[in-house]
C-alpha positions, -999 to +999 in steps of 0.1 A: +390-152-537+411-127-518+436-122-541+408-119-572+386-093-549+417-073-546+425-068-583+391-062-592+391-036-563+423-019-579+409-023-617+375-004-606+394+023-588+413+030-623+382+035-640+366+055-614+394+083-622+392+074-659+357+089-657+365+116-634+391+133-660+371+129-689+341+149-667+363+175-656+379+175-698+349+177-711+338+203-685+363+224-695+355+221-735+322+234-721+330+258-701+353+273-731+321+272-758+295+289-734+329+319-728+327+324-764+286+323-766+288+349-741+312+371-758+292+369-792+260+377-773+276+409-758+289+414-791+258+417-806+239+442-778+268+465-788+263+465-823+228+469-820+216+507-809+204+517-776+168+520-772+144+533-746+135+500-736+169+492-727+167+496-694+138+475-689+154+451-705+182+452-684+159+456-654+140+421-664+173+402-674+188+413-642+164+399-622+165+366-631+203+367-630+199+381-594+173+353-591+198+321-600+224+345-581+199+339-551+194+301-560+228+288-563+235+306-530+209+284-515+222+255-525+262+264-522+249+272-479+234+237-477+267+219-491+292+248-471+267+257-440+293+284-434+285+314-423+299+329-453+275+307-468+246+317-454+258+358-453+258+352-492+221+337-489+210+367-474+230+395-498+215+379-528+178+375-513+186+416-507+193+419-542+167+399-555+143+410-532+147+447-542+146+439-582+112+422-579+101+449-557+111+477-584+091+456-608+062+457-589+063+491-580+079+514-603+062+535-622+085+527-657+068+496-653+034+504-646+021+496-683+036+464-679+025+453-645-009+459-666+001+430-687-016+399-685+010+374-669+037+400-652+018+414-626+004+381-612+038+364-616+054+398-598+029+397-572+033+362-565+073+363-563+067+394-536+045+372-517+070+346-516+100+369-506+077+380-475+073+353-464+111+342-465+118+378-448+112+365-407+139+334-419+164+360-437+166+380-408+164+355-376+192+333-364+215+312-382+199+279-370+169+284-382+184+299-419+206+264-419+175+245-408+148+263-435+177+258-467+157+227-484+128+245-482+141+275-491+155+259-524+119+240-530+100+274-530+129+289-552+127+261-578+086+272-576+090+305-580+112+302-612+090+298-638+071+325-626+096+348-626+104+336-664+067+343-670+072+378-656+104+384-672+093+367-708+059+386-705+078+418-702+103+413-727+074+404-752+057+440-740+086+459-748+099+442-779+061+449-791+068+485-788+111+483-801+114+470-833+107+439-841+134+422-851+160+440-833+140+430-802+135+395-816+175+391-819+180+405-785+152+383-766+167+352-784+200+363-777+191+368-742+173+338-736+200+319-751+224+337-726+199+326-696+200+296-711+242+293-711+243+307-678+216+280-666+237+253-686+267+266-671+254+266-633+244+227-641+275+222-660+293+234-624+269+215-601+275+186-618+311+185-619+311+193-585+290+163-578+311+139-602+341+149-584+326+143-545+315+116-563+345+097-576+365+107-545+334+084-522+339+058-547+377+062-538+378+061-505+352+035-504+374+015-527+403+017-505+382+011-472+369-025-489+410-030-502+416-025-464+388-045-458+401-079-473+436-073-465+428-071-428+402-105-438+431-122-451+452-111-419+430-128-401+420-158-421+463-165-424+467-162-386+432-181-372+435-213-354+408-229-369+403-240-405+385-217-429+374-233-461+353-213-487+340-234-517+309-222-544+277-248-546+294-274-560+319-279-538+347-266-553+374-255-530+380-215-534+402-206-502+421-226-481+436-210-452+470-215-432+451-235-405+435-254-430+470-262-446+482-272-411+453-294-400+445-312-432+485-313-444+474-297-480+489-268-498+467-239-510+475-249-545+467-283-538+431-283-533+424-249-550+391-260-570+390-295-561+361-311-545+355-308-502+344-345-506+379-357-521+402-334-498+386-337-461+355-365-462+362-397-451+356-422-475+327-443-460+310-412-458+318-394-489+288-404-510+267-393-484+284-362-487+275-351-524+242-365-522+238-339-499+258-313-520+239-320-549+205-316-527+214-285-514+221-270-550+185-284-566+162-275-538+180-255-514+171-279-486+201-281-460+210-301-433+243-287-414+242-252-430+233-225-404+227-250-378+256-239-352+284-262-346+283-300-350+307-325-341+321-349-370+348-372-387+371-353-414+403-370-432+440-357-441+459-362-462+476-393-453+440-409-444+443-403-411+407-397-399+402-373-368+371-360-350+364-322-359+340-296-352+322-274-378+301-250-387+288-244-418+273-201-427+263-191-464+276-158-478+274-140-515+298-119-533+281-102-562+260-131-582+279-160-566+266-182-534+295-194-512+296-218-485+325-210-460+333-238-433+349-233-403+366-259-384+382-271-353+407-302-346+390-316-312+414-348-314+431-335-282+403-325-265+386-358-274+415-379-257+410-355-226+373-365-226+381-401-231+404-397-201+382-381-179+353-413-189+378-436-180+389-417-149+353-413-138+347-454-146+378-457-119+364-435-093+329-452-098+347-485-097+368-472-068+334-466-047+321-493-052+345-515-042+345-489-009+305-501-008+309-535-008+341-539+012+321-520+033+292-542+031+316-572+033+334-556+065+300-543+083+290-586+082+321-599+092+327-573+120+292-571+133+287-610+132+313-618+161+299-588+180+271-603+174+277-640+194+299-617+216+273-591+230+246-613+229+264-638+251+273-616+271+237-600+273+225-636+282+251-641+306+237-616+326+211-626+332+228-655+348+235-662+389+270-642+389+293-637+416+307-600+421+341-602+408+322-622+376+300-591+370+328-567+374+342-591+345+313-594+325+305-554+324+340-545+313+334-565+284+305-550+279+323-517+277+344-526+256+320-546+234+298-512+235+330-492+227+339-512+198+305-514+183+301-472+185+338-471+168+325-493+139+291-473+132+313-441+133+330-453+106+296-464+088+282-433+093+312-412+078+303-437+046+267-432+046+276-391+045+305-389+023+279-415+000+252-392+001+226-419+018+219-409+048+184-400+049+159-382+073+130-394+091+110-364+108+086-375+136+069-360+168+085-364+196+084-358+233+118-334+239+120-339+273+112-374+272+141-376+247+169-355+263+159-374+296+160-410+284+195-398+266+211-381+301+197-416+322+215-443+295+248-419+302+246-420+345+269-453+348+295-439+322+295-406+341+292-421+376+323-443+366+344-410+360+331-395+389+310-368+373+277-357+380+256-352+352+220-342+347+195-319+327+176-290+326+151-265+312+162-225+300+137-205+296+094-221+287+092-259+282+083-272+253+069-307+251+062-319+218+083-310+187+089-323+155+125-332+141+148-362+132+153-379+166+175-408+155+199-378+141+197-354+173+204-387+197+230-399+179+248-365+174+237-354+214+249-390+223+279-378+204+285-346+225+279-360+258+297-391+253+325-366+240+318-344+279+327-376+299+353-387+280+376-358+290+359-350+321+366-366+352+354-361+389+334-332+378+297-318+362+280-323+333+251-301+321+227-306+293+205-277+289+176-272+265+162-237+252+133-234+224+128-202+222+114-194+186+128-196+164+155-215+175+160-250+195+192-253+212+206-277+231+245-269+253+263-298+266+287-281+293+313-301+312+340-288+335+368-308+315+403-293+311+386-272+281+403-264+243+425-241+231+419-219+204+440-245+176+421-269+194+384-257+192+393-253+147+397-287+145+381-308+168+346-312+137+372-331+116+374-364+111+397-381+129+410-352+145+411-353+183+417-327+216+454-346+220+456-361+259+457-395+268+417-403+258+414-432+232+392-426+200+388-424+167+383-387+164+352-392+145+324-385+170+321-347+167+328-356+129+299-375+123+277-351+151+283-323+122+267-338+098+240-348+114+232-315+125+239-301+090+215-326+075+186-311+098+196-276+086+213-265+121+245-256+135+269-266+155+300-254+175+321-253+206+327-220+232+364-231+254+389-218+272+420-236+286+413-247+317+376-236+318+358-265+306+337-265+272+298-257+260+293-277+230+259-262+212+233-270+187+213-246+172+185-264+150+150-252+137+119-251+161+090-271+148+065-274+175+039-298+174+007-312+188+008-341+207-001-376+193-031-392+195-020-423+214+006-402+233-012-419+271-007-450+261+029-442+246+044-457+282+030-486+281+052-516+276+057-538+247+052-576+249+050-595+219+031-626+224+042-660+223+050-665+187+060-699+160+096-685+146+115-696+115+149-687+127+175-693+097+208-683+105+244-701+092+264-689+120+265-713+152+270-687+175+246-664+162+221-693+156+222-702+194+221-665+206+193-660+187+174-692+198+180-687+234+169-650+232+136-665+214+127-687+235+137-665+271+106-645+256+085-680+253+090-682+216+085-716+197+116-715+173+123-737+142+156-736+128+169-733+094+207-734+082+207-716+049+180-704+022+169-738+008+161-753+035+141-717+049+123-727+019+113-758+021+105-753+059+080-726+050+062-741+019+043-766+044+037-746+079+030-712+082+050-692+109+044-662+127+072-647+115+108-655+098+139-637+107+163-644+077+200-644+075+215-627+041+248-642+035+239-681+037+256-711+018+233-731-011+212-703-011+210-670+004+186-647+022+174-626-003+168-655-033+151-677-006+131-648+003+122-642-031+111-677-036+088-681-005+073-649-018+066-663-055+055-697-041+020-708-029+035-720+000+019-713+036+044-686+045+041-666+017+020-633+033+045-640+068+064-611+080+096-620+070+128-597+086+159-592+073+188-603+105+221-592+093+252-568+102+255-549+072+230-516+079+242-494+051+210-481+040+216-494+001+218-528+013+181-519+036+171-510+000+179-543-014+162-563+016+133-542+005+131-551-028+134-589-024+104-584-009+114-586+031+091-567+054+117-548+079+154-547+094+167-564+127+204-554+131+232-578+143+245-576+174+211-590+186+197-573+218+161-585+231+148-553+236+150-557+195+135-588+192+108-579+211+103-544+194+108-564+161+082-593+170+055-572+181+059-549+146+050-581+134+021-589+153+013-562+180-008-565+209-013-535+236-031-530+265-029-517+297+004-528+318+016-556+302-011-569+284-044-587+296-049-615+275-008-622+280-009-614+316-037-642+321-020-667+297+014-664+312-003-672+351-022-704+340+010-710+320+031-710+354+006-729+373+000-758+352+041-761+350+039-759+391+008-787+390+031-807+372+062-803+392+039-815+423+030-848+402+060-856+395+087-884+413+123-873+402+138-906+412+114-922+386+116-900+356+123-914+325+143-898+303+117-884+275+095-869+306+127-854+317+137-837+287+101-823+284+098-811+316+130-796+305+119-777+272+088-762+293+107-752+321+128-733+295+098-721+272+083-704+307+117-692+320+115-669+292+084-660+297+088-651+337+123-630+324+096-608+299+069-605+327+094-589+354+106-620+375+141-625+368+144-645+401+116-670+394+136-674+355+167-683+373+150-708+393+136-726+363+166-724+343+182-743+374+155-771+368+154-772+328+193-781+341+189-802+366+167-822+346+192-822+310+217-835+335+199-866+346+180-858+370+205-850+401+194-821+417+159-818+402+134-822+435+158-794+450+152-771+422+120-776+417+118-764+457+138-735+448+116-727+421+085-728+445+103-704+469+112-680+436+076-684+427+064-669+459+089-644+463+079-630+429+062-602+419+027-602+411+022-602+371-023-580+375-037-561+347-022-531+370 
């Protein structure tokens, strides 16, 4: 298409130059003819004798000539706008104005002014010229601006002038010889016509030359534009394909040749569908082209880039991005297609998708690994720490107590390490949620400091907390996260401070709530201050640790919208600070009752656990609280037990053989058994948030994390079956006192040496149940004595009488359980 267009432009430029040459030759011939006619007119005028009216005739003729000169000067000034052209306009105006003044005021022309047409015309011309005087005498800018109007005005005046001169000539022709004057007038008119024709030809010639130059220049510009377009198409990286509405290829640039494997001469005139459309969609393509040609309906043209498949010369199908647009050259409508081979990009996208899938699979594997390791690590910890908790309630000598405390400390450290790793994993997975609540700030900080007093004292430290500035009781914040962050900061201060002082300061001054943990430890160097909040980074020294505590604190504080930092110098201790937005709140309505202890009433509990140690531990903790326990070793046994008997609460392990806890929960909820509506609490070492979501989705009511503690069990059982009263709960106190009285009445009736095995077992079970209640109601001495009675009864009655007597003494020494 471009080659043809260039040839067409060259042919058109040649025709234009030929036409210009013909116009020039014709103009020259006209000039020769006009020169000949003028010479003939001059010869005729000389032939005739002069008359008295010759001067008048000359003046009239000269007026029109001067008018034409004036009109011509205006036209030339519009074209050139030069000072010389403007000066010529003014000069011709003055000459013509002088001539008109002579005609309108001269005595010689007085009789002529009385004729019809001459006087009115010359007067009108004089008035018009008077109106032009300000423009002519004014600045050049005004004259330039007025040139178009002057030209229009002279065009209007020209008939008037012609009327005046004609009437004048006619008037004097009557006075002269009719034949001579007739010839003279005729010749004069012929001269005027010739002059006008000459001017017209000159103007036409000038215009023609200008138009010719413009056409030639535009042709050259168009040819240059086509040349540039060809260069762009030849160097473009995208394929550019031009076709007509029938789909016949008219242009195929080098990029298209490179992409599709065809040469230009191989595809010119062939159908697009035949060249580049895959066979399986070729029929649809041809139908679309036919529909577009017949109805003008388009599906792709003008719709921007679309992604589809194309076919190379060798038959290879590959992905492309294509954009189609319409264009028109003369009467021919074209379709211009821009195509880009995106095979490389598609391969990269495929690799990225695969990499993303591998990353997601890795994250899933990591999550599953964490869940498994959480269960596998926390399950034995549950048995270890739980049994240590039970062992602490027994009679121990000083050395045994020391060993027990050491084991508890080591177990707690191990649990903190496990929790630290899980906290990091939760934050990296974005699974850590927020729980904002109204809390008593002083109580929160006081409880936290009190919980760490023992650890601080073990390293010879004195620890306290204090307010800085006004006291604020109730605030709204995430108490769990804040407690964990402060606990990590306090634990860090205790770990690195020995025989020193640790102070926790609280300052609540709008708009910030700031906590400062100040220690007198060894301090930090500048390089250490920059990395202590980075995971697995420690400040050195011999103190053990994972290096995660401060990193977790940073995450928690950031999640609460706060800031954390440290100020320290070597040898001068550290000041770790946490700054949060301060949101004060009103005290909750049940604040007065908040300090009362929560006591879960005796409940009928179904305990589902496959691990023997964990089962025994949870059973002992429940029985220590006086609860009735039914055991199940897997989910199937739990479903069977829950079918015919209504329990108050079900504690359900998750990972079990035969049927896991989630499946068992779904079966209980879906069935019509007695425990369909009973609270089912998840009993699991997997504490990840996504695991808890799965528990709730399966129909569980809540979550109890391993390792178990007596406080956690009491809290969960109370949440499922709440009873609150002043002190320990009025009904429970009365019921407990009655159970103790009934047991000791039984002690008074028995004869240990003559008891049957069944009676001793029943006595042991009742002593065990009341012993658990005694521990819950603050009578540990009585609890230990009743445990001794249980053990003597199960040992065949040996020492049973002594144990009963010791129990009576322990009851008498125990504090009174009352409503107050």
